[in-house]
C-alpha positions as CSV (number, residue, x, y, z in Angstrom):
1,M,-46.6,-86.5,-75.0
2,R,-45.2,-88.2,-72.1
3,T,-47.2,-87.7,-68.6
4,E,-43.4,-86.0,-67.3
5,T,-43.8,-83.5,-69.9
6,R,-47.4,-82.7,-69.3
7,L,-47.1,-82.1,-65.9
8,R,-43.9,-79.7,-66.2
9,E,-45.8,-77.8,-68.4
10,G,-48.9,-77.5,-66.0
11,L,-46.8,-76.2,-63.1
12,R,-45.5,-73.5,-65.3
13,V,-48.8,-72.3,-66.6
14,L,-49.8,-72.5,-62.5
15,A,-46.6,-70.5,-61.5
16,G,-47.4,-67.7,-64.2
17,Q,-51.0,-67.4,-62.9
18,A,-49.9,-67.1,-59.5
19,P,-49.6,-63.5,-58.0
20,P,-46.3,-61.7,-57.4
21,A,-45.1,-61.7,-53.9
22,A,-44.9,-58.4,-52.0
23,V,-41.2,-57.7,-51.0
24,P,-40.0,-54.7,-49.6
25,K,-37.6,-52.7,-51.4
26,D,-35.2,-52.9,-48.4
27,F,-36.0,-56.5,-47.5
28,F,-32.5,-57.4,-48.3
29,D,-30.7,-54.6,-46.8
30,R,-32.8,-55.5,-43.5
31,A,-31.7,-58.8,-43.5
32,H,-28.3,-58.2,-43.9
33,Q,-28.5,-55.6,-40.7
34,R,-30.0,-58.3,-38.7
35,A,-27.2,-60.8,-39.7
36,R,-24.5,-58.4,-38.8
37,Q,-26.5,-57.7,-35.1
38,R,-26.6,-61.4,-34.8
39,W,-23.0,-62.0,-35.2
40,A,-22.4,-58.3,-32.7
41,V,-24.4,-60.1,-30.1
42,R,-22.6,-63.5,-30.3
43,G,-19.0,-61.5,-30.4
44,I,-19.8,-59.7,-27.5
45,A,-21.4,-62.5,-25.4
46,T,-17.9,-64.3,-26.3
47,V,-15.8,-61.4,-25.0
48,V,-17.6,-61.1,-22.0
49,T,-17.5,-64.9,-21.2
50,L,-13.9,-65.0,-22.1
51,L,-13.2,-62.0,-20.0
52,T,-14.9,-63.8,-16.9
53,L,-13.2,-66.8,-17.3
54,T,-9.6,-65.2,-17.5
55,I,-10.3,-63.1,-14.4
56,G,-12.1,-65.9,-12.5
57,L,-8.9,-68.2,-13.2
58,A,-6.2,-65.8,-12.3
59,F,-8.0,-64.6,-8.9
60,R,-9.1,-68.3,-8.3
61,P,-8.6,-69.4,-4.5
62,G,-6.3,-72.3,-4.2
63,G,-4.6,-74.7,-1.8
64,S,-6.3,-76.4,1.3
65,D,-8.4,-73.3,1.9
66,T,-10.8,-74.7,-1.2
67,P,-11.4,-77.9,-2.5
68,G,-9.2,-79.4,-5.1
69,G,-6.1,-77.8,-3.9
70,P,-2.6,-79.4,-4.1
71,A,-2.6,-82.1,-1.7
72,P,0.1,-81.6,1.3
73,V,3.7,-83.1,0.7
74,T,6.2,-84.1,2.6
75,V,7.5,-81.3,5.5
76,G,10.7,-80.2,4.4
77,L,12.4,-77.1,2.2
78,P,11.2,-77.0,-1.1
79,S,13.4,-78.1,-4.0
80,A,12.8,-75.0,-5.8
81,L,11.3,-71.3,-5.1
82,H,8.7,-69.7,-7.5
83,V,8.2,-65.7,-7.2
84,P,4.6,-65.1,-6.2
85,P,2.2,-63.7,-8.6
86,I,0.7,-60.2,-7.8
87,W,-2.5,-61.6,-7.1
88,T,-0.9,-63.9,-4.1
89,A,-3.0,-64.0,-0.8
90,L,-1.7,-61.9,1.9
91,V,-0.2,-63.9,5.1
92,D,-2.9,-61.9,7.2
93,Q,-5.6,-63.1,4.9
94,S,-4.7,-66.6,4.5
95,P,-1.8,-67.6,7.0
96,P,0.6,-70.4,5.4
97,G,1.4,-72.3,8.6
98,T,4.5,-73.4,9.8
99,A,7.4,-71.8,7.3
100,A,10.3,-73.4,5.4
101,V,11.5,-69.9,3.8
102,I,11.1,-66.5,3.6
103,F,12.5,-64.4,0.6
104,G,12.6,-61.1,-1.2
105,G,14.4,-58.7,-2.9
106,A,14.1,-57.1,-6.9
107,A,11.7,-60.0,-8.0
108,T,9.1,-59.7,-5.1
109,T,8.7,-55.8,-5.1
110,D,8.1,-53.0,-7.7
111,G,7.3,-49.4,-7.6
112,W,3.5,-50.0,-6.4
113,N,4.6,-52.8,-3.8
114,E,8.0,-51.8,-2.2
115,G,7.2,-53.8,0.8
116,R,6.7,-57.2,-0.8
117,F,8.7,-60.7,0.5
118,A,7.2,-64.3,0.1
119,V,6.8,-66.8,2.8
120,V,6.1,-70.5,1.5
121,A,4.9,-73.3,3.9
122,A,7.3,-76.2,5.1
123,G,4.3,-78.8,4.2
124,S,2.8,-77.6,0.9
125,D,3.8,-75.2,-2.0
126,R,1.6,-72.6,-0.3
127,Y,3.0,-69.2,-1.2
128,R,1.5,-65.9,0.7
129,V,3.0,-62.4,1.2
130,F,3.7,-59.5,3.5
131,N,3.2,-56.3,1.5
132,D,3.9,-53.5,3.6
133,F,5.1,-49.7,2.8
134,T,8.6,-50.5,4.1
135,Y,10.3,-53.5,3.0
136,T,12.3,-55.5,5.8
137,A,14.6,-57.9,4.1
138,P,14.4,-61.7,4.8
139,G,17.4,-62.7,6.8
140,F,18.1,-59.5,7.7
141,E,15.3,-57.1,9.2
142,A,12.6,-60.1,8.9
143,L,13.9,-63.3,10.7
144,L,12.4,-66.8,10.8
145,S,12.1,-68.8,13.9
146,P,14.8,-72.1,13.7
147,D,11.2,-74.3,13.6
148,G,9.4,-71.9,10.8
149,D,6.4,-71.1,12.9
150,L,7.7,-67.6,14.0
151,I,8.6,-64.6,12.0
152,A,10.0,-61.4,14.0
153,R,10.0,-58.0,11.9
154,N,9.0,-54.5,12.6
155,R,9.6,-54.5,16.4
156,T,7.0,-57.7,16.9
157,V,7.2,-61.6,16.9
158,R,4.1,-63.4,15.5
159,S,3.0,-66.8,14.7
160,L,2.3,-68.1,11.1
161,R,0.4,-70.7,12.3
162,P,-3.4,-70.4,11.9
163,G,-4.1,-72.2,15.3
164,R,-1.5,-70.4,17.1
165,E,-2.5,-67.2,18.3
166,L,0.7,-65.0,19.1
167,S,2.0,-61.4,18.8
168,I,4.8,-59.9,21.1
169,A,5.7,-56.3,20.9
170,L,9.2,-55.8,21.2
171,P,10.8,-52.4,21.8
172,G,13.5,-53.1,19.3
173,D,14.6,-54.8,16.2
174,P,15.3,-58.2,16.1
175,R,18.7,-59.4,15.4
176,A,19.1,-63.1,16.0
177,F,16.8,-66.1,17.2
178,S,18.6,-68.5,19.8
179,P,19.3,-72.0,18.0
180,D,16.4,-73.4,19.8
181,G,14.0,-70.7,19.1
182,T,13.1,-70.0,22.6
183,R,14.9,-66.8,22.8
184,L,15.4,-63.4,20.5
185,V,18.1,-61.0,20.6
186,Y,17.0,-57.5,19.7
187,E,18.5,-54.0,19.5
188,T,16.7,-50.6,20.6
189,G,17.6,-47.1,18.8
190,E,16.7,-45.0,16.3
191,G,19.6,-44.2,14.6
192,T,22.2,-41.8,15.1
193,T,22.7,-38.4,15.8
194,D,25.4,-35.8,15.5
195,I,26.6,-34.0,18.6
196,D,29.2,-31.6,17.9
197,G,30.3,-33.2,15.0
198,V,30.5,-36.3,16.8
199,Q,27.9,-39.1,15.9
200,H,26.2,-40.9,18.7
201,R,24.1,-44.2,18.7
202,E,21.7,-44.4,21.9
203,S,21.0,-48.0,21.6
204,R,21.3,-51.4,23.8
205,I,21.0,-55.2,22.9
206,A,18.6,-57.6,25.1
207,V,17.8,-61.0,25.1
208,Y,14.2,-61.7,25.2
209,D,12.6,-64.8,26.6
210,L,9.9,-65.7,24.3
211,A,8.0,-68.2,26.5
212,R,8.1,-65.6,29.7
213,R,7.6,-62.8,27.5
214,T,10.2,-60.9,29.5
215,E,13.8,-59.4,29.2
216,I,16.6,-61.5,31.0
217,A,19.7,-59.4,30.1
218,S,20.2,-56.1,28.9
219,I,23.9,-54.5,27.5
220,D,25.0,-51.0,26.6
221,N,25.4,-50.6,23.3
222,A,25.8,-46.5,22.2
223,D,29.5,-46.8,21.1
224,N,28.3,-48.9,18.1
225,L,27.4,-46.6,15.2
226,E,26.6,-49.9,13.0
227,P,23.6,-52.4,13.4
228,T,24.7,-55.4,15.5
229,A,25.4,-58.8,14.4
230,A,24.4,-61.0,17.1
231,A,24.5,-65.0,18.1
232,L,23.6,-67.1,21.1
233,S,25.3,-69.9,22.0
234,P,23.4,-73.5,21.9
235,D,22.7,-73.7,25.7
236,N,21.7,-69.7,25.5
237,S,24.3,-69.1,28.4
238,R,26.6,-66.9,26.3
239,L,26.2,-64.2,23.8
240,A,28.4,-62.6,21.2
241,I,27.7,-59.4,19.4
242,Q,29.8,-57.5,17.1
243,V,31.0,-53.9,17.9
244,R,32.6,-52.0,14.8
245,D,35.6,-54.2,14.4
246,Q,35.3,-56.1,17.8
247,I,32.9,-59.3,18.9
248,R,32.3,-59.0,22.6
249,L,31.4,-61.9,24.4
250,Y,29.2,-62.1,27.6
251,R,28.0,-64.5,30.1
252,L,24.2,-64.1,30.6
253,D,24.4,-65.0,34.4
254,S,23.3,-61.8,35.4
255,P,20.7,-58.8,34.2
256,Y,23.6,-56.5,33.1
257,P,26.2,-58.6,32.1
258,A,29.8,-57.2,31.4
259,P,32.0,-58.8,28.3
260,Y,34.4,-61.5,29.7
261,A,36.5,-61.5,26.5
262,T,37.1,-59.5,23.2
263,V,37.8,-60.2,19.9
264,Q,39.7,-57.9,17.7
265,L,38.7,-58.6,14.0
266,D,40.3,-58.1,10.7
267,A,38.5,-58.0,7.6
268,E,35.7,-60.1,9.0
269,T,32.7,-60.5,10.7
270,L,30.9,-62.7,12.9
271,A,29.3,-65.6,11.0
272,G,25.5,-65.1,11.6
273,P,23.1,-66.4,14.1
274,G,24.6,-70.0,13.8
275,A,28.1,-69.0,14.5
276,W,28.3,-71.0,17.9
277,L,29.5,-74.8,17.3
278,P,27.2,-77.1,18.9
279,G,29.4,-78.1,21.8
280,G,29.4,-74.0,22.8
281,R,33.3,-74.1,23.1
282,S,34.2,-72.2,20.1
283,F,32.3,-69.9,17.5
284,V,33.4,-69.0,14.2
285,T,34.0,-65.5,12.2
286,A,33.7,-65.2,8.4
287,R,37.1,-63.7,7.3
288,R,36.9,-61.9,3.9
289,G,40.0,-62.1,1.4
290,S,40.6,-61.4,-2.2
291,G,37.9,-61.5,-4.8
292,E,35.1,-62.0,-2.8
293,T,36.5,-65.1,-0.9
294,W,35.0,-65.7,2.4
295,R,36.7,-68.6,5.0
296,L,35.4,-69.4,8.3
297,V,38.0,-68.9,11.3
298,S,37.1,-70.4,14.6
299,H,37.5,-68.9,17.7
300,N,37.9,-69.9,21.5
301,A,34.5,-69.1,23.4
302,D,36.6,-69.0,26.4
303,T,39.4,-66.3,25.4
304,G,38.2,-65.3,21.9
305,A,41.5,-66.6,20.6
306,A,41.4,-67.5,16.7
307,Q,42.0,-71.4,16.7
308,P,43.8,-73.1,13.7
309,E,42.1,-72.8,10.3
310,G,39.6,-75.3,9.9
311,P,39.2,-77.3,6.9
312,F,36.1,-76.0,5.5
313,P,36.2,-74.7,1.9
314,D,36.3,-71.4,1.0
315,M,33.3,-70.0,-0.4
316,V,34.4,-68.2,-3.7
317,N,32.7,-65.0,-5.2
318,A,30.0,-64.4,-2.5
319,Q,28.9,-61.1,-1.2
320,Y,28.3,-62.5,2.2
321,I,28.3,-65.8,4.0
322,R,25.6,-66.1,7.1
323,V,25.9,-69.6,9.0
324,I,22.7,-70.5,10.5
325,G,23.6,-73.9,12.0
326,W,25.6,-77.3,12.2
327,R,24.6,-80.7,11.2
328,A,26.1,-83.4,13.8
329,D,28.6,-84.5,10.8
330,G,30.4,-81.0,11.6
331,N,28.7,-79.5,8.4
332,A,28.0,-75.7,8.6
333,I,24.8,-74.5,7.2
334,A,25.1,-71.2,5.8
335,V,23.5,-68.7,3.4
336,V,25.3,-67.3,0.9
337,G,24.6,-63.8,-1.3
338,V,25.5,-64.3,-5.0
339,P,26.8,-60.9,-6.6
340,R,25.9,-59.8,-10.0
341,P,28.2,-59.9,-12.8
342,G,30.5,-56.8,-12.7
343,A,29.5,-55.9,-9.0
344,P,31.7,-54.0,-7.3
345,P,33.2,-55.7,-3.9
346,A,30.9,-55.6,-1.0
347,M,31.5,-52.4,0.6
348,L,33.1,-51.7,3.9
349,F,31.7,-49.5,6.7
350,Q,34.7,-46.8,6.7
351,D,37.5,-48.5,8.7
352,H,34.9,-50.9,10.0
353,P,34.9,-54.9,9.2
354,W,32.4,-55.5,6.9
355,V,28.9,-56.6,8.4
356,P,26.2,-58.5,6.1
357,Y,23.1,-55.9,5.2
358,P,20.8,-56.1,2.0
359,N,21.9,-54.6,-1.0
360,S,21.3,-54.0,-5.1
361,D,24.5,-55.7,-5.8
362,T,23.1,-59.2,-4.5
363,V,21.7,-61.2,-7.5
364,R,20.3,-64.5,-5.5
365,V,21.0,-66.3,-2.5
366,R,22.1,-70.3,-1.9
367,L,21.7,-72.4,1.0
368,V,25.0,-74.2,1.2
369,A,26.5,-77.0,3.3
370,L,30.2,-76.5,4.0
371,A,31.7,-80.0,4.9
372,P,34.9,-80.5,6.5
373,S,37.7,-81.2,4.1
374,A,35.5,-80.8,0.9
375,S,36.9,-79.0,-1.9
376,E,33.8,-76.7,-2.5
377,P,30.3,-76.3,-0.9
378,M,27.6,-78.1,-1.9
379,V,24.4,-76.2,-2.9
380,L,21.1,-77.4,-1.2
381,L,19.1,-74.5,-2.5
382,E,19.5,-71.4,-5.0
383,T,16.7,-68.9,-5.4
384,P,15.5,-67.4,-8.5
385,T,17.4,-64.7,-10.3
386,G,16.3,-61.0,-8.2
387,V,15.5,-62.8,-5.0
388,S,18.4,-61.5,-3.1
389,D,17.4,-61.9,1.1
390,L,16.4,-65.4,2.1
391,D,16.1,-66.9,5.7
392,V,15.2,-70.7,6.1
393,A,13.5,-72.7,8.5
394,A,17.4,-73.4,10.5
395,N,15.8,-77.2,11.6
396,L,14.9,-78.5,8.4
397,A,18.0,-77.4,6.8
398,I,20.3,-78.8,9.3
399,S,18.3,-82.2,9.5
400,G,18.5,-82.3,5.9
401,Q,14.8,-82.1,5.2
402,F,14.0,-81.2,1.8
403,R,10.6,-82.1,-0.4
404,T,9.7,-81.8,-4.1
405,S,8.5,-78.7,-5.3
406,G,5.1,-79.3,-6.9
407,S,2.4,-76.6,-8.2
408,P,2.5,-73.7,-6.4
409,D,-0.9,-72.5,-4.5
410,Y,-1.1,-68.6,-4.2
411,G,-4.3,-68.6,-2.3
412,P,-7.5,-66.3,-2.6
413,P,-6.3,-63.0,-4.4
414,A,-5.2,-60.3,-2.1
415,P,-8.1,-57.7,-1.1
416,F,-6.6,-54.9,-3.6
417,V,-6.6,-57.2,-6.6
418,V,-10.3,-58.2,-6.1
419,A,-10.8,-54.4,-5.8
420,A,-8.8,-53.9,-9.2
421,G,-10.7,-57.0,-10.9
422,G,-14.1,-55.5,-9.7
423,I,-13.0,-51.9,-11.4
424,L,-11.8,-53.5,-14.3
425,L,-15.0,-55.7,-14.8
426,L,-17.1,-52.0,-14.5
427,L,-14.9,-50.6,-16.6
428,V,-15.1,-53.3,-19.4
429,G,-18.6,-54.7,-18.5
430,A,-20.6,-51.5,-18.2
431,P,-19.9,-50.7,-21.7
432,L,-20.6,-53.8,-23.3
433,L,-23.6,-54.3,-21.3
434,W,-24.9,-50.8,-23.1
435,L,-23.8,-52.0,-26.2
436,V,-25.5,-55.3,-25.8
437,L,-28.8,-53.6,-25.0
438,R,-28.4,-50.6,-27.6
439,T,-28.3,-53.7,-30.2
440,R,-31.3,-55.6,-28.8
441,R,-33.2,-52.6,-29.0
442,R,-32.2,-51.8,-32.7
443,I,-33.4,-55.7,-33.3
444,T,-36.6,-55.0,-31.9
445,K,-37.3,-52.1,-33.9
446,G,-36.2,-53.9,-36.8
447,K,-38.6,-56.7,-36.1
448,S,-41.5,-54.5,-35.8
449,R,-41.1,-52.4,-38.9
450,A,-40.6,-55.8,-41.0
451,R,-43.9,-56.9,-39.5
452,L,-45.8,-53.5,-40.5
453,V,-44.2,-53.9,-44.2
454,T,-45.3,-57.5,-44.1
455,G,-48.8,-56.7,-42.9
């Protein structure tokens, strides 16, 4: 017999003489249970880890506030705008610095954030938001200074730069910055009142010197029932304001000036805060034609008389046109509202000429250059759909300073977002923690029973 065969038979004999192993009756059931518990713990840990990473990435700080943020880029208007997400930092929490653009509309607001609009910095893609109970439409109730350092809204002028502490309370609503940004036109008044069936509006227009922090001119405006469009000349020596269907011209050489000329309007409006041409010898109105077409009309600054039509192209299919400044080559820089498809014509205020105002029929906005003798305007910047209100740092637009947009920096999360994240973690984390502890207790009890059985 071979040695290998004898060894195999000997092992069989030894195996048959060995006592049987003592295995508990529920051994396999408990083994399966332990395996399920291990998989449950691993699954819970995975869910908690993923949830933590997701919230951490969504609420992560960014920009120059933290290391590793986007590097600063050339100062200028961004080539594209991004609608800021809900967790974007507030201006009060993390100032953006000198701004290039402020913008808002249906894309920045919702049922819980009715007053929200955005700011993007001039030197980087830092996005921040204002989020108040009342919406102040950029370009209408919220105005950006020509250099982008100041914002005027809610009867206050404040700095957007962290190193410049400035807050000036105004007795009225801002209407227009001067072209050099040193003065601001505001309007007092609290709406209209009905007296014996006649509407009255106690109001006045004032010119405020921001450096001296004093009012330098005051003009009665009680006979104007609508918000006022106003424009200061480049040398701050003259003021044009629209009163119903007239433009009144003033020389600011006394504290209470009287109009020296009046312009009767015909389906037109003062063309915006940059309505005065650089030389100060003329200003423009925006006259509306058929099919929502607008044309700039020049007027003599001394007499108010209309001059021969300028060579500027028509602005077709526009809700409004608001001139913000002029380039040295004669190009007018303007903000234009684009109506949504099928929108009705812009509304007239009863029998008075139309004055630009924010409305739901404006779907987006374009920043354009109107060049003399050009066949059509040149689009410099267009907002995303849903951004219907826009104001830009006029100095950047006039000088043609643009930069390529990069990765947006939305800053550290707004406080309410942090609070919401904490509540979410509490609601999700507490049950998961309870489940983990309960599972561990079951595992511990299972091991204790196994030791008793095998012992």
